[in-house]
C-alpha positions as CSV (number, residue, x, y, z in Angstrom):
1,M,150.3,85.8,-80.6
2,Q,148.5,86.1,-77.2
3,N,145.2,86.3,-79.1
4,D,145.8,82.9,-80.8
5,Y,145.2,81.2,-77.4
6,T,142.1,81.3,-75.2
7,L,142.5,81.6,-71.4
8,E,141.4,78.0,-71.1
9,E,144.2,76.9,-73.5
10,L,146.8,78.9,-71.7
11,T,145.7,77.5,-68.4
12,D,146.0,74.0,-69.8
13,L,149.5,74.7,-71.1
14,A,150.5,76.1,-67.7
15,Q,149.1,73.0,-66.0
16,E,151.2,70.8,-68.3
17,K,154.3,72.7,-67.2
18,I,153.3,72.4,-63.6
19,V,152.9,68.6,-64.0
20,L,156.3,68.4,-65.6
21,G,157.9,70.4,-62.8
22,E,156.3,68.2,-60.1
23,Q,157.6,65.1,-61.9
24,L,161.1,66.6,-62.1
25,L,161.1,67.1,-58.4
26,K,160.2,63.5,-57.8
27,D,162.9,62.3,-60.2
28,L,165.5,64.5,-58.4
29,E,164.6,63.0,-55.0
30,K,166.5,59.8,-56.1
31,L,169.6,62.0,-56.5
32,E,169.3,64.4,-53.6
33,S,172.7,63.5,-52.2
34,V,174.4,64.7,-55.4
35,D,176.0,68.2,-55.2
36,G,173.8,70.8,-56.8
37,V,170.6,68.8,-56.9
38,R,169.0,70.7,-54.0
39,K,169.8,74.0,-55.8
40,I,168.1,72.8,-59.0
41,S,165.1,71.6,-57.0
42,K,164.8,75.0,-55.4
43,K,164.8,76.7,-58.8
44,I,162.1,74.3,-60.1
45,N,160.0,75.0,-57.0
46,Q,160.3,78.8,-57.8
47,E,159.1,78.1,-61.4
48,L,156.2,76.1,-60.1
49,K,155.2,78.8,-57.5
50,F,155.1,81.4,-60.3
51,L,153.1,79.3,-62.7
52,N,150.6,78.3,-60.0
53,K,150.2,81.9,-59.2
54,V,149.5,83.1,-62.7
55,R,147.3,80.1,-63.4
56,N,145.2,80.6,-60.3
57,N,144.9,84.4,-60.9
58,K,144.0,83.7,-64.5
59,T,146.8,86.1,-65.7
60,V,148.8,83.5,-67.6
61,T,150.2,84.6,-70.9
62,I,151.9,82.7,-73.8
63,N,155.2,84.2,-72.7
64,H,154.9,82.6,-69.3
65,I,154.8,79.3,-71.1
66,L,157.5,79.9,-73.7
67,C,159.9,81.5,-71.3
68,S,159.6,78.9,-68.5
69,N,162.9,77.4,-67.5
70,L,161.1,74.1,-66.8
71,T,161.8,73.1,-70.5
72,H,165.6,73.4,-69.8
73,F,165.3,71.7,-66.4
74,G,163.3,68.9,-68.1
75,C,166.1,68.3,-70.6
76,L,168.7,68.5,-67.8
77,V,166.9,65.9,-65.6
78,Q,166.3,63.6,-68.5
79,C,170.1,63.6,-69.3
80,L,171.0,63.4,-65.6
81,L,169.0,60.2,-65.2
82,N,170.9,58.6,-68.0
83,C,174.4,59.3,-66.7
84,E,176.5,57.2,-64.4
85,K,178.3,58.2,-61.3
86,V,177.2,61.9,-61.3
87,I,179.0,64.0,-58.7
88,H,178.0,67.6,-59.5
89,I,175.1,69.4,-61.1
90,D,175.3,73.0,-62.3
91,Y,179.0,73.0,-61.3
92,P,180.7,76.5,-61.3
93,L,184.3,76.8,-62.5
94,P,186.3,80.1,-62.2
95,L,188.3,80.9,-65.4
96,E,190.8,83.6,-66.1
97,D,189.6,86.5,-68.3
98,R,186.0,85.5,-67.5
99,V,183.9,87.7,-65.2
100,S,181.3,85.0,-64.3
101,K,182.1,81.4,-63.6
102,L,181.7,78.8,-66.3
103,R,178.9,76.4,-65.3
104,V,179.0,72.7,-66.2
105,D,175.4,71.2,-66.3
106,I,176.4,67.7,-65.3
107,V,179.7,66.2,-64.0
108,A,179.5,62.5,-64.5
109,D,181.8,59.4,-64.5
110,E,183.2,60.6,-61.1
111,G,184.5,63.7,-62.8
112,A,185.8,62.2,-66.1
113,T,182.9,63.6,-68.2
114,W,181.4,67.1,-68.4
115,I,178.0,67.5,-70.1
116,K,176.4,70.7,-71.4
117,V,172.7,70.2,-72.1
118,I,171.5,72.3,-75.0
119,A,167.7,72.6,-75.6
120,R,167.9,75.5,-78.1
121,N,166.2,74.9,-81.5
122,P,168.3,74.3,-84.6
123,K,167.6,77.7,-86.2
124,S,168.7,79.5,-83.1
125,L,172.0,77.5,-83.0
126,S,172.7,78.1,-86.7
127,D,171.9,81.8,-86.4
128,A,174.4,82.1,-83.5
129,V,177.1,80.3,-85.4
130,H,176.7,82.7,-88.4
131,G,176.7,85.8,-86.3
132,R,172.9,86.4,-86.4
133,T,172.6,86.9,-82.7
134,S,172.4,89.6,-80.1
135,Y,175.5,91.6,-79.3
136,G,177.7,90.0,-76.6
137,S,176.2,86.5,-76.7
138,K,178.6,83.6,-77.5
139,N,177.8,81.1,-80.3
140,I,178.1,77.4,-79.7
141,L,181.6,77.1,-81.1
142,E,182.9,79.9,-78.8
143,Q,181.3,78.1,-75.9
144,A,183.0,74.9,-77.0
145,A,186.4,76.6,-76.9
146,E,185.6,77.8,-73.3
147,Y,184.7,74.4,-72.1
148,L,187.8,72.8,-73.6
149,E,190.0,75.5,-72.1
150,A,188.4,74.8,-68.7
151,A,188.9,71.1,-69.1
152,E,192.6,71.6,-69.6
153,S,192.7,73.8,-66.4
154,Y,190.7,71.3,-64.3
155,P,192.0,67.8,-65.1
156,H,190.5,64.6,-63.7
157,M,193.1,62.0,-62.7
158,F,195.7,64.2,-64.5
159,K,193.7,64.1,-67.8
160,P,191.3,66.7,-69.1
161,P,187.6,65.6,-68.7
162,R,185.8,64.6,-71.8
163,V,183.4,67.5,-72.9
164,V,180.0,66.4,-74.1
165,F,177.4,68.7,-75.7
166,R,174.1,66.9,-75.6
167,F,171.5,68.5,-78.0
168,L,167.9,67.7,-77.5
169,S,167.0,68.6,-81.1
170,D,168.5,67.6,-84.4
171,I,171.3,70.0,-85.5
172,D,173.1,70.6,-88.8
173,N,175.7,68.0,-89.7
174,D,178.2,70.8,-90.5
175,L,177.9,72.1,-86.9
176,I,178.4,68.5,-85.6
177,S,181.5,68.1,-87.7
178,K,183.0,71.5,-86.5
179,L,182.4,70.6,-82.8
180,Q,183.9,67.1,-83.2
181,T,186.9,68.6,-85.0
182,V,187.8,70.8,-82.0
183,G,187.4,67.9,-79.5
184,I,183.7,68.0,-78.4
185,T,181.8,64.8,-78.1
186,V,178.4,65.5,-79.7
187,L,175.2,63.6,-78.7
188,V,171.9,64.4,-80.4
189,S,168.9,62.7,-79.0
190,Q,165.3,63.5,-78.3
191,T,165.0,60.3,-76.3
192,S,166.4,59.1,-73.0
193,E,169.4,57.3,-74.4
194,P,172.2,56.6,-71.9
195,V,175.3,58.8,-72.1
196,P,178.2,56.6,-73.1
197,R,180.8,56.3,-70.3
198,A,184.2,57.9,-70.7
199,E,187.2,55.7,-71.2
200,T,188.7,54.6,-68.0
201,T,191.9,56.4,-67.1
202,Y,194.6,53.9,-66.1
203,V,196.4,55.0,-63.0
204,K,200.1,54.0,-62.8
205,S,201.3,55.5,-59.6
206,L,199.8,55.8,-56.1
207,N,200.8,58.2,-53.3
208,L,200.2,56.6,-49.9
209,D,199.0,59.0,-47.2
210,I,199.7,58.5,-43.5
211,T,196.0,57.4,-43.0
212,T,196.5,54.7,-45.6
213,L,199.7,53.4,-44.2
214,I,198.0,53.1,-40.8
215,A,194.9,51.4,-42.2
216,Y,197.0,48.9,-44.2
217,V,199.0,47.6,-41.2
218,S,196.4,47.9,-38.5
219,A,195.5,44.8,-36.5
220,M,191.9,45.7,-37.1
221,T,192.2,45.3,-40.9
222,N,194.4,42.2,-40.6
223,G,191.9,39.7,-39.1
224,S,191.4,41.2,-35.7
225,A,188.2,43.3,-35.8
226,N,186.0,41.3,-33.4
227,W,186.5,43.7,-30.5
228,E,184.6,46.2,-28.4
229,Y,187.1,48.9,-27.3
230,N,187.1,51.4,-24.5
231,E,187.0,54.1,-27.2
232,P,183.6,54.3,-29.0
233,L,185.3,55.5,-32.3
234,L,187.4,52.3,-32.4
235,T,184.4,50.1,-31.7
236,E,182.6,51.8,-34.5
237,Q,185.5,51.3,-36.9
238,A,185.7,47.7,-35.9
239,Q,182.0,47.3,-36.8
240,W,182.6,49.0,-40.2
241,E,185.6,46.7,-40.8
242,R,183.5,43.6,-40.1
243,E,180.9,44.8,-42.6
244,S,183.3,46.1,-45.2
245,P,187.0,45.0,-44.9
246,I,189.4,47.7,-46.0
247,K,192.5,45.5,-46.8
248,P,191.0,43.7,-49.8
249,I,189.9,47.0,-51.3
250,L,193.4,48.5,-50.9
251,D,195.1,45.3,-52.2
252,E,192.9,45.4,-55.3
253,Y,193.7,49.1,-56.0
254,F,197.4,48.6,-55.3
255,D,197.7,45.7,-57.8
256,G,200.0,46.4,-60.7
257,K,200.7,50.0,-59.6
258,E,203.8,51.8,-58.4
259,L,203.5,52.7,-54.7
260,L,205.1,56.0,-53.7
261,C,205.5,57.7,-50.3
262,C,207.2,61.0,-49.4
263,E,209.5,61.6,-46.5
264,T,207.0,63.6,-44.6
265,A,204.4,60.8,-44.7
266,C,206.9,58.1,-43.9
267,N,208.5,60.0,-40.9
268,S,205.1,60.9,-39.5
269,F,203.8,57.4,-39.9
270,N,206.9,55.9,-38.2
271,E,206.5,58.3,-35.3
272,I,202.9,57.3,-34.8
273,L,203.8,53.6,-35.2
274,S,206.6,53.8,-32.6
275,I,204.1,55.3,-30.0
276,L,200.9,53.4,-30.7
277,G,201.8,50.4,-32.8
278,G,202.0,46.8,-31.7
279,S,204.8,44.3,-32.6
280,K,202.8,42.8,-35.5
281,E,201.7,46.1,-36.8
282,K,205.4,47.2,-36.9
283,S,206.3,44.0,-38.7
284,R,203.6,44.6,-41.3
285,A,204.9,48.1,-41.8
286,T,208.4,46.8,-42.5
287,D,207.0,44.4,-45.1
288,L,204.9,47.2,-46.7
289,F,207.8,49.6,-47.1
290,R,209.7,46.9,-49.0
291,R,207.1,47.5,-51.7
292,I,207.1,51.3,-51.6
293,H,209.4,53.8,-53.3
294,L,210.3,56.3,-50.7
295,L,211.1,59.7,-52.3
296,P,212.1,63.2,-51.1
297,D,209.4,65.8,-50.4
298,V,208.7,68.2,-53.2
299,T,208.7,72.0,-53.3
300,L,205.2,73.4,-53.3
301,T,204.0,74.8,-56.5
302,E,202.6,78.4,-56.6
303,E,199.1,76.9,-56.7
304,M,199.7,74.9,-53.6
305,K,201.4,77.8,-51.8
306,N,198.2,79.8,-52.3
307,I,196.2,77.3,-50.3
308,R,195.4,78.7,-46.9
309,V,196.5,76.5,-44.1
310,G,194.1,76.1,-41.2
311,G,191.1,74.0,-40.2
312,K,191.1,70.8,-42.1
313,I,194.2,71.9,-44.1
314,K,197.3,71.1,-42.2
315,A,200.8,72.0,-43.5
316,R,201.8,68.3,-43.2
317,S,198.9,67.1,-45.3
318,L,199.5,69.9,-47.8
319,Q,203.0,68.6,-48.3
320,I,201.8,65.0,-48.8
321,F,199.1,65.9,-51.3
322,A,201.5,68.2,-53.2
323,F,203.9,65.2,-53.5
324,G,201.1,63.2,-55.3
325,L,200.3,66.1,-57.7
326,R,204.0,66.6,-58.5
327,H,204.5,62.9,-59.3
328,K,201.1,62.6,-61.1
329,A,200.2,59.9,-58.6
330,V,196.7,59.4,-57.2
331,T,196.8,60.0,-53.4
332,V,195.3,57.1,-51.4
333,T,193.8,58.5,-48.3
334,S,191.0,58.6,-45.7
335,N,191.5,62.4,-45.2
336,E,188.2,63.6,-46.9
337,G,188.2,66.7,-44.8
338,F,191.4,68.0,-46.6
339,L,190.0,67.1,-50.0
340,R,186.8,69.0,-49.4
341,A,188.6,72.0,-47.9
342,A,191.0,72.2,-50.8
343,R,188.1,71.9,-53.3
344,M,186.5,74.9,-51.6
345,Q,189.7,76.8,-52.4
346,G,189.6,75.7,-56.0
347,L,192.1,72.9,-55.8
348,E,190.8,69.5,-57.1
349,I,193.2,66.6,-56.1
350,P,193.1,63.2,-57.7
351,A,192.4,60.8,-54.8
352,F,191.2,57.3,-53.9
353,V,189.3,57.6,-50.7
354,H,188.8,54.8,-48.2
355,D,187.3,54.6,-44.7
356,A,189.7,55.4,-41.8
357,R,191.2,52.7,-39.5
358,A,193.3,53.1,-36.4
359,L,196.2,51.1,-35.0
360,T,194.6,48.8,-32.5
361,E,196.9,46.0,-31.6
362,E,197.9,47.6,-28.2
363,K,194.3,48.7,-27.6
364,E,193.2,45.0,-27.6
365,K,194.8,44.5,-24.2
366,N,192.0,46.5,-22.6
367,A,189.2,45.6,-25.1
368,R,186.5,43.0,-24.9
369,M,186.4,40.3,-27.5
370,L,183.0,39.8,-29.1
371,Q,181.3,36.4,-29.4
372,K,181.5,35.2,-33.0
């Protein structure tokens, strides 16, 4: 096969791949804040470095072209640019009875959709389904079963994510039917069609964290944010509040939902309020708790007991987040540190995250009011 191409033709093919890779890096710059994008960019750079080397040394072969991972990365980026609210790329998930982690190419819709991008040709896919493949490799139906099992193990907002297989080449209708029957959403497209969004999961119950209770009753979020405080952090929060008020966001999210709070969160909040709260903040807290169902703490599940306490993970916060999981309530919080640390230990917690606000009514006594 090598003899079918001249060195000049192979050089041109290598150049086409290089141009593709450089364009992919530009496309990914728009999404550099998404988890996993830097890792993919690094892999694309490695491919480009190799292709530039063999091109410049005039040692390029047809295998260098056919085996380049830039084809897969091109399909991945094309799909990525047509998804909404992507939060992870090449996301690893540990599964029982699996030596290596299962990798989800794209996690979109804030976690509600998992996408596997498949650039294999139709014959290769058909051969794999009918057992005409190398020993030990999984066919597409076996892969589908693994992804569906993982989705059950890693729910988003208490519901398994939708699993999408996006094929970049036409595939046999029989295979499409088999995948759809087991629960896979199949998209077949050689163009840059948008990936349809997942159905919105309606949240019925909310678990209010201490940070949310504080933010909701604070003087700062209730019309008194025009201050410069002695504490730089409070002055910064006041500026954020003037630019993006928290209370309307929380009121909109609370609307029509059951508000829950555990004893640990309630007791800790009341302790903080008694020390730092002003009379109006205390009055607002009383009004708020008339709307909240106060329930006992829950016993930690084995999964929660296995979470290591330390750093950003405090025992009190663990109890509050465990309460939300037990009652299948989304935890409303500004404690992003806990969520990140728990995620690092393999625990994904359904949460609605807002900016932090402090109790400030008493602090206003020593603060300077800003000119409006």
